GUKOLDREN-43272 format. One record per residue (C-alpha): residue number from 1; residue in one letter; x, z, y. Coordinates in nm, 3 decimals, padded with zeros to 5 digits. Last residue first. Layout:
<sites>
dovex:vexse:east:up:north
NUM:a:X:Z:Y
...
</sites>
This chain:
<sites>
dovex:vexse:east:up:north
182:l:-01.067:00.944:00.692
181:k:-00.917:01.126:00.460
180:f:-01.138:01.299:00.165
179:d:-01.079:01.651:00.078
178:h:-01.425:01.701:00.119
177:i:-01.328:01.818:-00.351
176:d:-01.133:02.141:-00.185
175:d:-01.137:02.354:-00.503
174:d:-00.789:02.174:-00.580
173:e:-00.725:01.982:-00.854
172:m:-00.730:01.633:-00.782
171:d:-00.413:01.687:-00.589
170:k:-00.400:01.426:-00.354
169:g:-00.540:00.996:-00.504
168:d:-00.794:01.045:-00.162
167:f:-00.985:00.666:-00.201
166:y:-01.052:00.605:00.152
165:t:-01.355:00.668:00.400
164:k:-01.493:00.417:00.595
163:l:-01.499:00.415:00.927
162:k:-01.895:00.352:01.107
161:y:-01.930:-00.095:01.147
160:k:-02.232:-00.061:01.383
159:f:-02.314:-00.437:01.428
158:v:-02.281:-00.399:01.799
157:k:-02.019:-00.077:01.796
156:a:-01.788:-00.284:01.513
155:i:-01.844:-00.531:01.761
154:i:-01.697:-00.443:02.013
153:n:-01.421:-00.248:01.816
152:s:-01.265:-00.585:01.755
151:p:-01.119:-00.697:02.025
150:i:-00.994:-00.365:02.109
149:k:-00.869:-00.164:01.765
148:r:-01.036:00.145:01.607
147:v:-01.304:-00.075:01.369
146:l:-01.086:-00.290:01.266
145:k:-00.823:-00.078:01.184
144:n:-01.103:00.072:01.050
143:y:-01.089:-00.240:00.804
142:g:-00.744:-00.304:00.746
141:t:-00.691:00.006:00.597
140:i:-01.027:-00.021:00.441
139:v:-00.896:-00.263:00.181
138:d:-00.481:-00.102:00.146
137:n:-00.736:00.200:00.036
136:y:-00.932:-00.006:-00.198
135:y:-00.620:-00.162:-00.343
134:k:-00.472:00.170:-00.371
133:r:-00.759:00.318:-00.556
132:l:-00.808:00.056:-00.754
131:a:-00.361:-00.001:-00.886
130:h:-00.409:00.349:-00.991
129:i:-00.767:00.321:-01.128
128:e:-00.628:00.051:-01.399
127:i:-00.289:00.217:-01.481
126:e:-00.504:00.565:-01.562
125:t:-00.766:00.276:-01.757
124:e:-00.494:00.221:-01.949
123:s:-00.356:00.573:-02.087
122:l:-00.792:00.631:-02.175
121:s:-00.756:00.270:-02.372
120:s:-00.476:00.430:-02.639
119:d:-00.631:00.807:-02.607
118:i:-00.941:00.625:-02.742
117:k:-00.773:00.439:-03.014
116:i:-00.606:00.724:-03.119
115:f:-00.896:00.923:-03.062
114:s:-01.090:00.661:-03.401
113:e:-00.710:00.662:-03.563
112:n:-00.767:01.000:-03.633
111:h:-00.442:01.139:-03.734
110:h:-00.317:01.258:-03.379
109:l:-00.686:01.483:-03.358
108:e:-00.556:01.654:-03.682
107:e:-00.278:01.858:-03.413
106:y:-00.466:02.019:-03.328
105:c:-00.462:02.191:-02.943
104:d:-00.204:01.943:-02.789
103:k:-00.552:01.626:-02.802
102:y:-00.812:01.881:-02.707
101:d:-00.621:02.001:-02.415
100:n:-00.528:01.561:-02.328
99:f:-00.968:01.522:-02.390
98:e:-00.988:01.855:-02.104
97:n:-00.751:01.675:-01.805
96:i:-00.890:01.397:-01.941
95:a:-01.256:01.600:-01.864
94:e:-01.121:01.725:-01.500
93:y:-00.983:01.375:-01.414
92:l:-01.363:01.260:-01.522
91:v:-01.547:01.572:-01.247
90:r:-01.228:01.411:-00.969
89:d:-01.341:01.054:-01.029
88:l:-01.674:01.056:-01.068
87:e:-01.723:01.240:-00.734
86:f:-01.505:00.992:-00.525
85:n:-01.670:00.739:-00.703
84:s:-02.033:00.862:-00.560
83:i:-02.323:01.085:-00.858
82:k:-02.597:01.064:-01.037
81:r:-02.596:01.271:-01.263
80:s:-02.836:01.215:-01.658
79:r:-02.567:01.161:-01.828
78:l:-02.323:01.356:-01.592
77:k:-02.320:01.698:-01.777
76:v:-02.294:01.532:-02.112
75:i:-01.938:01.488:-01.916
74:m:-01.878:01.777:-01.843
73:s:-01.955:01.917:-02.193
72:l:-01.625:01.775:-02.318
71:a:-01.625:01.945:-02.600
70:d:-01.916:02.195:-02.659
69:k:-01.809:02.457:-02.971
68:k:-01.449:02.545:-02.810
67:e:-01.401:02.894:-02.876
66:e:-01.588:02.889:-03.147
65:d:-01.315:02.682:-03.333
64:d:-01.466:02.569:-03.709
63:k:-01.658:02.288:-03.544
62:t:-01.307:02.219:-03.421
61:h:-01.198:01.846:-03.599
60:a:-01.588:01.691:-03.606
59:n:-01.622:01.776:-03.193
58:i:-01.332:01.658:-03.119
57:i:-01.497:01.318:-03.265
56:s:-01.827:01.311:-03.183
55:i:-01.675:01.361:-02.785
54:s:-01.488:01.064:-02.791
53:r:-01.733:00.872:-02.769
52:n:-01.851:01.052:-02.400
51:l:-01.530:01.032:-02.274
50:l:-01.409:00.692:-02.403
49:d:-01.745:00.612:-02.160
48:f:-01.728:00.824:-01.923
47:r:-01.357:00.604:-01.848
46:k:-01.538:00.310:-01.867
45:r:-01.802:00.351:-01.618
44:l:-01.485:00.463:-01.417
43:v:-01.290:00.113:-01.445
42:a:-01.608:-00.033:-01.393
41:d:-01.745:00.130:-01.087
40:i:-01.342:00.158:-00.976
39:s:-01.396:-00.232:-00.970
38:a:-01.716:-00.319:-00.826
37:e:-01.573:-00.026:-00.536
36:a:-01.228:-00.284:-00.490
35:e:-01.489:-00.623:-00.515
34:n:-01.739:-00.437:-00.232
33:i:-01.413:-00.362:-00.004
32:r:-01.350:-00.677:-00.042
31:i:-01.693:-00.797:00.092
30:l:-01.658:-00.616:00.330
29:y:-01.349:-00.715:00.452
28:s:-01.441:-01.094:00.507
27:q:-01.767:-01.030:00.637
26:f:-01.559:-00.786:00.952
25:r:-01.281:-01.101:00.982
24:n:-01.564:-01.267:00.990
23:y:-01.728:-01.111:01.286
22:m:-01.400:-01.079:01.435
21:v:-01.383:-01.476:01.429
20:t:-01.737:-01.553:01.558
19:f:-01.656:-01.290:01.855
18:v:-01.337:-01.511:01.970
17:i:-01.473:-01.829:01.936
16:l:-01.848:-01.698:02.112
15:i:-01.585:-01.567:02.431
14:a:-01.436:-01.892:02.400
13:l:-01.710:-02.085:02.482
12:l:-01.813:-01.820:02.706
11:l:-01.483:-01.852:02.877
10:l:-01.544:-02.251:02.831
9:i:-01.864:-02.277:03.015
8:m:-01.786:-02.037:03.253
7:s:-01.470:-02.269:03.352
6:i:-01.723:-02.570:03.392
5:i:-01.926:-02.401:03.578
4:f:-01.710:-02.362:03.831
3:i:-01.516:-02.715:03.794
2:t:-01.839:-02.837:03.883
1:m:-01.904:-02.537:04.245
</sites>
């Protein structure tokens, strides 16, 4: 009888250890996901601020052009909206394309020091956001594996951990805004 009790205690102890290890792995991934989201948010905020600063410069150089009245109007509309990082990235991508159109159409913008600095900073943010997307997606892959695989999926069900979406870097010019994969 004592061997049975000792075996049960050891089994319960082993289950507790596995449970603790799995739970801590989830917590580690959740911390890394939050870290990646915060970093992405900071770069997106930087992009938004750069594009916002460029509006007055662009408007000053295009004020005589009736077709180009409201430079980067989508940025102005964003000031009062609350949207996800996925949506913000998509809108900022469109705004950067519009910014580049102005750069191509108005040669005098190439001589404006502030505009050149903004353009350079936007290029730097593109590199940053690309690296952060990759990091985020790598972390999400590890987390989603835990949610799906045994025995960690049991802990996921107990604590209601759900699969997370990837920060999809596919063609951002298409009309499908709900194309983020699971």
